[in-house]
N, C-alpha and C positions, 0 to 999 in steps of 0.2 A: 525393922530396924536397920539401921544406917551404924558401918562402924569403922572408924579409923582404922587403920592399918600402920604400922608402922614396922619397917622390914626386919626380922629377926623369927630363928628359928629356921630348920628344915624340910619340908616335906618327904615324901616317898615318891617318887617317881616314877609316874604310869605307863606303860609302855603305850607307843604312839600303834593307833589302829593302821599301820601301813608296812608291810612283809617286806621293811629293809631293814637292813644293817646299821646301825650307827657305832663309829668309834667316839674317842675322845681325843681331844687335841688342848694343849694348852693353848691362852687365847690372853692376846694384849688388855690390856685397863683402857675402857674407852670413857669419855668423858662420859659426867653426869650432871645431873640439871634437880634440883630439890622439887621434889613432888609429893601428896600428900594422896593417897587410894582410900576412896571412901566403896566399901562393900553396901551396892544396894539392895541386894539379896541373895541369900543364900539359898540354893535348890535342897528340896529334901529328898528329891526321886518317887514323893508319893504325890498325892492329888499336884502340887504345883507346880511338876515337872522334875526333870531331870536332867544333865548332863548339854548343856546346850552348845552346838558345835558352828550356829554361826552368831554373825555382829547382829548389831542392833541398828533399828531405823529410830529417828527422831521426831516429832511433830512440833509444833510454832507453841506450843503449851508447857515442854517438858518433857511431856511424856514417850517415855521407850514402849518397843516393840520389838519381840523376839519369837522364836522357838528353839523347843526344847528336843531332844533324839529321842530322850526317854519320859519315864513320870507319867502323872497324868490319869485318870482313871481306870485306862485301862494299859498302862504303863508301854504304852506306843509314840506318845509323844504328846506336844501341848503348843498352843500359840499364846502369847503371853503381853499384857500390858503391865507397866511398870509407871508409877505417877510419880511427879519428884520428890516423894516423901519415900518411896523406897516400896509402898505398896503395891502389892500383885495381883493382877484378875486375870484368870486363865481364861480367854475368849475363846477357845475351842480345845475339847480332848479328843485327839485320835481315836478312831476305833478299830482301823483297818481294814475293815471294808472301803464301798466306795469312796468314802470321806479320803483316804490315803493314809500312811505313819509311818513313823521313822523321820522327821524332818531332818535333813544335814544345814539346810542353808539358812539363813536369815530371810527377811523380808522386801518386798518393793511397795511402797504405799504412795497413791496416789494422792493428787490434790483434793478428792472430795474423802478422803481419810479411810479407802477402803487398803486392805493388805492382799498381795498375791506372793503366794508361798507354791513349793514341790515337795511331795513326800517319797521316799526314794520304794516305797512298797504299797502295798495296798490297792486302791481302783478297781474297777469292773475287773480288769486283766489282771490282777496282782503286780504289774509293773510300773506301777508310781501312779500318783496323779496331781494332776495341778489344780490349786483352789483358788478361790477368793474369801477374805475374812470381811463382813460389811463393819464399820463401825459400831457398830449394836452388837455383834460377834454371832452373825448367822452366818454360817459357811455353805458357801456354792461351789461344787466339782464343777470344774470349768471344763476338762479334760482326763478321759484317764489313757496312760499310754498301753499300746498293746503289747509291744515287745516286739523281736526280730525283727524284720525291715522299717517297723514304726516306731520303735526304739522304746527304750524304758530306762529305769532308775534314774532319774533326776535327781543330782544333786548340788543344782545351783537355784537359784532367787531367781524370778522371771523379771524381765524387762519389757519396759513397752511402749509403744511411741507414738506421736501425736495424733496418728491415725485408729487407734486402741488395736493394735496389733499385738501381741503376746512372742517373747523369744525367752527360750534358753536352752541349756544344753545338756546332751544325753550322755551318761556314763558308756553305753552300753545299745548295742544296735543299730540301725542304722544299714544299708545297701551291705557293707563288708563286717559288720558286729563290732567298728572302733568308736562306733557313738556317732554324734550330728549334732547339729545345729536346729533347733526345733521352731516352727511359727504356726503363733495360733490365731487365727482372723478374729473381730469382732464378732462373726457368726455361730462361730463355733468350730470352723473346722482346721485342726487339724494337718500339720505336712512336716516331713524331716525335710528346710531346706537345704541344706547342706551331709551327706554322708563322709564321714572321715574312711583315708583307706588304711589305714594303719601301715603309714610309706612317708614319703618324702615330705606327704601335706600334714602327717599328724596324726594322731589318734588317740582316744580316752580325755574326751576336756571335762573338767573337773567343774572349775566355777560359774562366776556370773559373766554374764558377755556385758559391754558398756556401748552405747550406739552416739555416733556422728549428727550432724544436721542435717548429713542426706542419707540418713535410714542405714548406713555403713552398721555394722556386728563386728566388734574387736576380741579376740582373748584369747587364752592360750591352751595348750595341750600338753599333757603329762608324757605322752610317748610319741614314738614317730621321728619326723625330722632327718636327722644323720644318722649313719651306720650306727651310732652311738646311741639312739632309739632316748633321747632326752629333751625332746620337748620341742613344739613350738610357739610362735606365736603368728596370729593368723589373724584375715580380716574376710569377712562375706559380705558380698554384694546385696542389696534387695532381691534382687535376680539369681539370689544364692551360688552365684561366682566365687570361690576361695582362692584370695592370693595369701601367700606364704610371707608374713614380714621380717622372720629371722627363725632359723635353726640354732638351738643349743646344740651345744658340742658335746656340754657335762665338763668340760675344763675349765679352766679359768673364769668363761662367759656364765658359768653357771648351768645347771641342769634341772630337768625335771619340773617343771609349775606348774602349781596345786593352784596358784592366787588368779583374782581377777586384777583387770587394767586397770590404771586410772589415765586421764588424756587430760594436759594444758593446751591453753587456748589454742597454740603455736600446730598442735598436733602431735606432740611431742607424746610418745605411753611411756609411763611406768609401772613394774611390777617385779615380783620378787621370784626366786626359785628355791625348790627345796631342797638340792644338794646341787655340786659343783663348787666356783668360784675356788680361790688360795688353797684353800682347806678344805675343802670336801661339803661345808655345813650351809650352802644356799649363800644369794647375793642377791640386794637390792639394785635394778637395771633402769636406766634411760634407752629409750630405742627411739632415735629421730626419725623424720619422714622419709630418709635415704634408706632408712633400714640397718645404719649403723646404730651397733651396739655400744654404749657405754657404763661399765662398771663401777655405782655410785659408792657401795660398799660391800665387800666379802666377810662375810660371817668367818670369824675365827675359833668358834666351837667354845669359847669360855663365856667369860661375863657378860662381851659384846651379844652374844647368843647366840645357838645356833637352830637352823632347821626351821626354816619362815614359810608358813602353810596359806597364809589369808594375802589378801593384798593389800594395797596401803590407800590411805587419805592424803592429800595434799592441801593445802591450805593457801591465802592471798598471795603470800612469799612465796611460795615455791617448796616449804620446806613438807617434808614426806613424813608420816606417822606410820608405825604397823607393830605387829608382834612375833616373838618368837615360841615357839612349841613347846622349844628345849633350851637350856643353857641359861645365861643370867649367875645369879651370886650363890644357889641353890639347885639351879639344871632346872628348873623348871619353868622356865619361860620368860620372857619379858615382851615390853612395853619399850618402844624405841622410837626415835627421829633420827632422820638423815636432813639436812639442813639442804641449800641450796650448792653449798659447795662441796657436797659431800662427804661432810663429818658427822659422824652416827651418835648417838648421844645416848644411854641406857635410859628412861626415864622413869622406870618400876621393874625390879626381879622379884617375881612370884616365891614366895615359900611353899607352897601347898598346902599351907594352914588356914586359919581363919582369912585368908585375902583370896585364895584359892589359887589354881597351878595351871601350866598346860592349856593356855590362850590357842584353840582353833581359827577360829575369828577373827577379824579386826579391830579395829577402833572407827569411831566417827568422832567428829570434833564439831562444839558449838561456836557459837559465838563468842563465847568468853575465853574461847582457846581450852575448855575442859572435855575431855576424852572418855570415852565412855566402851564399853566391851563387854562380852563374857569370859568365863575360863572351864574347859571340861569337868575340871575336876575341883578337888577341896573345897574350901565352905566350912562356917562355924557350929554345921550341923551335926558333924560326925559320921555323915555317911559319907562325904566326897563327893557331892554332885554336881559341885560348880559353882558360880558364880554371876552376878551383871555387877559390875564395876563402874566406879568413876572416880577418874585420875586430876586432881586440879594443878596447874603449875603454881 
């Protein structure tokens, strides 16, 4: 049942599952826009799933698809569908065997309605699996990661090119153990296209890749780069050659990006960093084609939000939309907009109650300007296993 939420109350701030100590700093009052949040589904942590970490994808009929990290029949996560009324259908329950387990990421949906995702555990070798879910809910395991030099622990959703090759990032493994960029051919042959060295080239990529028209791949790493080990923005060519486009210093320019990127028609890249910025709570950045970075917004650690984990969505006017895991009026995360002039507006502050709290995934937009996403915690069930929400202008 859908719930219209008014902003009130204060939730209990859950600890982010990162080994990072966070401080508090007063923040300036950001601009605000009137928004209405509708809870489409509250997860119970039981058969319907629990703790969604990835974002959502949407089909032309308005159905939403996503994953939960936990819950389901075996407690190892689910793939789910929500129709426009908020009715949930579980398409797959992970068993922790060859089918995978614990999906962190969201999904990629092809034109035929098939869904592609990864589980960070399970698979034949227990280092994770890549899978496909048909529109009828049939799962096919596309690849089981072997670990070590073959890579493992995929946290990101796959992306597919026009030839049917599928790509994702691997958190660990590869030639030096710092993760890699992985390619799966249409015939099922898998290989690490590029292995990070953990040095100036970066290390530990977490989130999704994006493709350009020439099938170059773009992403971020949480580690590596400069001596500050604050991460990089990278490009990997179809041949496997890597180019570091930018090295974060962990200072005003930001540091330690967990997020994926979004690319405009001119080739500029946009993303977020978890840390760094003027107050140390992360930034929204733009990287132009010459490799020059511009900080569009530096989070102050107060009402404007703190510590974005997810990437951004861009509308036709160049406005950027995203989430922060912390911050906002209750300290439990926000949905924000940064307009084409770099002005931030907080669209919603989560309370940790029925509306949910601590969004790990980003948001997507429909043609009417509505935003859709998930929260890791909170919800009306009393269990605090997260929500799926719609935010209307």
